[in-house]
C-alpha positions in Angstrom: 24.3 -12.4 -1.0 22.5 -15.0 1.0 19.1 -16.5 0.3 16.6 -17.4 3.1 13.5 -19.6 2.7 10.5 -17.5 3.6 9.4 -20.1 6.1 12.7 -19.9 7.9 12.9 -16.1 8.1 12.6 -15.0 11.8 13.1 -11.3 12.6 14.2 -12.3 16.1 17.3 -14.0 14.4 18.4 -10.7 12.8 21.7 -9.7 14.4 21.6 -6.5 16.4 23.7 -3.6 15.2 23.8 -4.8 11.6 22.4 -3.8 8.2 21.8 -6.7 5.9 20.5 -7.3 2.3 19.3 -10.7 1.3 17.0 -12.6 -0.9 13.8 -14.3 0.3 13.0 -17.6 -1.5 9.2 -17.2 -1.5 8.1 -20.2 -3.6 9.4 -22.6 -6.2 8.4 -22.4 -9.8 9.3 -24.8 -12.7 11.9 -22.2 -13.8 13.4 -21.8 -10.3 12.7 -20.0 -7.1 10.7 -16.7 -6.9 13.0 -14.4 -5.1 12.1 -11.2 -3.2 14.7 -8.6 -2.2 14.8 -7.8 1.5 16.6 -5.2 3.7 17.0 -5.4 7.4 18.5 -2.8 9.7 18.6 -3.8 13.4 19.4 -1.5 16.2 21.9 -2.3 18.9 19.1 -2.4 21.5 15.8 -4.3 21.5 12.7 -2.5 20.4 9.7 -2.6 18.1 9.7 -3.7 14.4 8.5 -1.7 11.4 7.9 -4.2 8.6 7.4 -2.4 5.3 6.3 -4.0 2.0 6.0 -2.3 -1.5 5.3 -3.6 -4.9 2.3 -5.8 -4.2 1.2 -4.3 -7.5 4.1 -4.5 -9.9 3.7 -1.0 -11.3 3.7 0.9 -7.9 7.2 2.3 -7.7 7.1 5.2 -5.2 7.2 2.9 -2.1 10.1 0.9 -3.6 12.1 4.1 -4.0 11.2 5.5 -0.6 12.3 2.2 1.2 15.7 2.3 -0.5 16.2 6.0 0.4 15.3 5.5 4.1 17.4 2.3 4.4 20.5 4.3 3.4 19.9 6.8 6.1 19.5 4.5 9.1 22.4 3.8 11.4 22.1 0.6 13.4 24.2 2.2 16.2 21.4 4.8 16.6 18.4 2.5 16.6 16.3 0.3 18.8 14.5 -2.6 17.3 14.2 -3.5 13.6 13.4 -1.9 10.2 12.6 -4.8 7.8 11.5 -4.1 4.3 10.6 -6.0 1.1 10.9 -3.3 -1.6 9.3 -5.7 -4.2 6.7 -8.2 -3.1 5.3 -9.2 -6.5 8.1 -10.1 -8.9 5.7 -11.6 -11.4 3.8 -8.3 -11.9 7.0 -6.2 -11.7 8.7 -8.1 -14.5 5.5 -7.6 -16.6 5.5 -3.9 -15.7 1.8 -4.3 -14.7 -0.4 -4.4 -11.7 -1.2 -8.1 -12.0 0.8 -11.3 -12.8 1.0 -12.2 -16.5 -1.3 -15.0 -17.7 1.5 -17.6 -17.9 1.8 -17.2 -14.1 -1.9 -17.0 -13.3 -3.2 -13.6 -14.2 -4.0 -12.9 -10.6 -4.1 -9.6 -8.7 -1.9 -10.3 -5.7 -3.7 -7.4 -3.8 -7.0 -9.3 -4.0 -6.1 -12.9 -3.2 -5.0 -12.7 0.5 -5.0 -14.7 2.7 -3.8 -16.9 -0.2 -3.7 -20.6 -0.5 -0.6 -22.8 0.1 -1.9 -25.2 -2.6 -3.1 -22.6 -5.1 -1.6 -20.8 -8.1 1.7 -18.9 -7.7 0.1 -15.6 -6.7 -2.0 -17.3 -4.1 0.9 -19.3 -2.7 2.9 -16.0 -2.5 0.0 -14.3 -0.7 -0.2 -17.2 1.8 3.6 -17.1 2.5 3.7 -13.3 2.9 0.8 -13.2 5.3 2.3 -16.0 7.4 5.6 -14.1 7.5 3.8 -11.2 9.1 1.8 -13.3 11.5 4.9 -15.2 12.7 7.0 -12.1 13.2 5.0 -9.2 14.4 3.5 -8.6 17.8 1.5 -5.9 19.6 4.3 -3.3 19.6 5.1 -3.7 15.9 3.6 -2.2 12.7 3.0 -3.6 9.3 3.1 -1.0 6.5 1.8 -1.7 3.0 2.8 0.9 0.3 0.4 1.4 -2.7 -0.2 3.9 -5.5 -2.9 4.8 -8.0 -3.1 3.0 -11.3 -2.6 4.3 -14.9 -6.4 4.5 -15.1 -7.1 6.2 -11.7 -4.6 8.4 -9.9 -5.1 8.9 -6.1 -4.7 11.7 -3.7 -1.8 11.3 -1.2 -3.5 9.2 1.5 -2.4 7.5 4.7 -4.9 4.9 5.8 -5.9 2.3 8.4 -8.6 -0.3 8.2 -12.0 0.8 9.5 -12.4 -1.9 12.2 -13.4 -1.7 15.8 -11.1 -2.4 18.8 -7.7 -1.4 20.0 -5.8 -2.4 16.9 -7.7 0.1 14.8 -7.1 2.8 17.4 -3.4 2.1 17.5 -3.3 2.0 13.7 -5.1 5.4 13.5 -2.8 7.0 16.0 0.3 5.8 14.0 -1.4 7.1 10.8 -1.7 10.5 12.4 2.0 10.7 12.8 2.9 9.7 9.2 2.8 13.3 7.8 0.1 13.0 5.1 -2.8 15.4 5.6 -5.5 13.1 4.2 -6.3 10.3 6.7 -8.3 7.4 5.2 -10.5 5.1 7.2 -10.2 2.3 4.6 -13.4 0.2 4.4 -12.9 -3.4 5.4 -12.8 -5.8 2.5 -11.6 -9.3 1.7 -8.4 -9.8 -0.3 -5.9 -7.0 0.3 -2.8 -7.7 2.3 -3.4 -4.9 4.8 -7.0 -5.9 5.3 -6.0 -9.4 6.3 -3.3 -8.3 8.7 -5.5 -5.8 10.4 -8.3 -8.3 10.8 -5.9 -10.7 12.5 -4.8 -8.1 15.1 -1.7 -6.6 13.5 -1.3 -2.8 13.7 -1.4 -1.9 10.0 -1.1 1.1 7.8 -1.5 1.5 4.0 -1.0 4.3 1.6 -2.1 5.6 -1.8 -0.6 8.3 -4.0 -0.7 9.5 -7.6 0.9 6.5 -9.2 -0.1 6.2 -12.9 2.8 3.7 -13.3 5.2 6.5 -12.8 7.5 7.5 -9.9 6.8 11.2 -9.2 9.6 12.7 -7.1 7.2 14.6 -4.9 5.3 11.4 -4.1 8.5 9.6 -3.3 9.6 12.4 -1.1 6.3 12.3 0.8 6.7 8.5 1.3 10.3 9.0 2.4 9.3 11.6 5.0 6.5 9.5 6.2 8.7 6.5 6.8 11.1 8.8 8.7 8.3 10.1 10.8 7.0 6.6 11.6 10.4 5.3 12.6 10.8 8.3 14.9 7.2 7.9 16.3 7.9 4.2 17.1 11.2 5.1 18.8 13.3 3.1 16.4 15.3 5.9 14.9 16.7 7.5 18.1 18.0 10.8 16.6 15.1 11.7 14.3 12.6 14.2 15.7 9.2 13.0 16.8 6.6 14.1 14.2 3.6 16.3 14.9 0.2 14.7 15.3 -2.3 15.2 12.5 -5.6 16.1 14.0 -7.7 16.2 10.8 -10.8 14.1 10.6 -10.2 10.5 9.3 -12.6 10.1 6.4 -14.2 7.2 4.6 -14.7 7.0 0.9 -17.7 6.4 -1.4 -16.9 4.7 -4.7 -18.4 6.0 -7.9 -18.5 3.5 -10.8 -19.2 3.9 -14.4 -22.8 3.3 -15.4 -22.0 2.5 -19.0 -19.2 1.4 -21.3 -17.8 4.1 -23.5 -15.6 7.2 -23.4 -15.6 9.1 -20.1 -15.5 12.9 -20.4 -14.7 14.2 -16.9 -15.8 17.5 -15.4 -13.8 17.1 -12.2 -10.2 16.4 -11.0 -8.3 15.1 -8.1 -8.8 17.0 -4.8 -11.8 18.9 -6.2 -14.6 19.5 -3.6 -18.0 18.3 -4.8 -21.5 18.6 -3.6 -24.1 15.8 -3.8 -25.7 16.0 -7.2 -22.9 17.8 -8.9 -22.0 16.6 -12.4 -18.8 14.6 -12.4 -18.7 13.7 -16.1 -20.5 12.0 -18.9 -20.0 8.6 -20.6 -20.3 9.0 -24.4 -20.1 6.6 -27.3 -17.5 6.9 -30.1 -19.6 9.3 -32.0 -19.9 11.6 -28.9 -23.5 10.8 -28.1 -24.2 10.7 -24.4 -24.8 7.3 -22.9 -25.0 8.3 -19.2 -24.4 11.2 -16.8 -22.3 10.6 -13.6 -23.3 12.7 -10.6 -21.9 12.9 -7.1 -23.9 10.7 -4.7 -22.4 12.5 -1.6 -20.4 15.7 -0.8 -16.7 15.8 -0.2 -13.2 16.0 -1.8 -12.2 13.7 -4.6 -9.5 11.3 -3.4 -9.4 9.4 -6.6 -10.3 10.6 -10.1 -10.3 8.7 -13.3 -7.8 9.9 -16.0 -8.1 7.1 -18.6 -11.1 8.0 -20.8 -12.0 4.5 -22.2 -14.2 2.9 -19.5 -16.2 -0.2 -19.0 -19.4 -0.5 -17.1 -18.7 -1.0 -13.4 -15.1 0.4 -13.5 -14.0 2.9 -10.9 -14.4 6.6 -11.7 -14.0 8.4 -8.4 -13.5 8.1 -4.6 -15.4 10.8 -2.7 -14.3 11.3 0.9 -16.9 11.9 3.6 -17.2 11.9 7.4 
C-alpha cells in the first residue's frame, strides 16, 4: 500500500473511477513517520468532494466504523466527484485508547489545538497539516465533515451541527445538516481550537456530529452515522443511485453549558434528552461522606443534549448541555 506525504496529497490527482486505500505520512517522529489511514473513492465524472475525518479524539469509534461501512458500499462507476476519508486522524490518542495524546507525545487534546503550529509539538504539527490539507483541497462546492462522540464522562445526544457563524458558508452548512438525517440540529457556538471551527471560520462548508460515545461503539450510533453519510452523499449528488434525503425542518438550537460548582461526587437527577425548565434541580455535588456541597439547577429551559454519567467531578467540569432557541 502506497504512502503519500500529507503536503503532496492533492484530491485533484485522485484517479477517476477508482477506489484507493493509502497511508498519509502526516509528520516525522524520532521513532518514524506518523501514518494516517486514508480511503478515496472517485467517480467517473467530475463533481463535489465530501472529505470526512474521524478519530480526532482517539476514543471516538463510531465515525471510524461508519466511514468503513459506507466506503464498502460506494461504486465509482455510479459516482460523481470524490469521497475522501481519514478514519483515524489522531494515531497518538488512538494507540493510548484515550481522547488525548499520551504525555510522552505531548499530552495535548488535538481537538483544541487547531489551527496548529508547524514548529510546535507533534499534536500541533498534526493539526497544522490537517487544516492545510483541507484548505488546499476543498472549494465552495465541497463539504468537510468532522465526526465526534461523547466521552466516558459525558455522553451526548445524537447531534448534527454546524458552526454558528454569519454569512453564506453557515447557511450552506445548515442546509447540508438538515439533510443528514439526525433530528437534533445544533448551532455550535464559535470557539477557537476545534478542527471544524477553524475550517468553518476560513470559509469551508463544515459539519460536525456528536453521539453517545462513552469510549464505546454502540451499533445504533454507528448505524445513524452510516445513514447520515449515505444521505449526505446523495444530497451532494455524489452517489447517483442513492435516494435524496428528506429535509429536516426542526429548529436549529444552541446549547448552554452547565459546569460543576464544586469538586466532589455528582448525584444526578436528570438524564440525556430530558426536558428541563429553568430552575429545575439537575443534581447535587456531595462529599465522600454524602454531605451536600452544592446544588446544580438549570439556568435555562430545554432538552438535555449532554448529561454527565461519571460521578466523580472537579469544579468547572462539564455536567450538562441544555439546548435552547
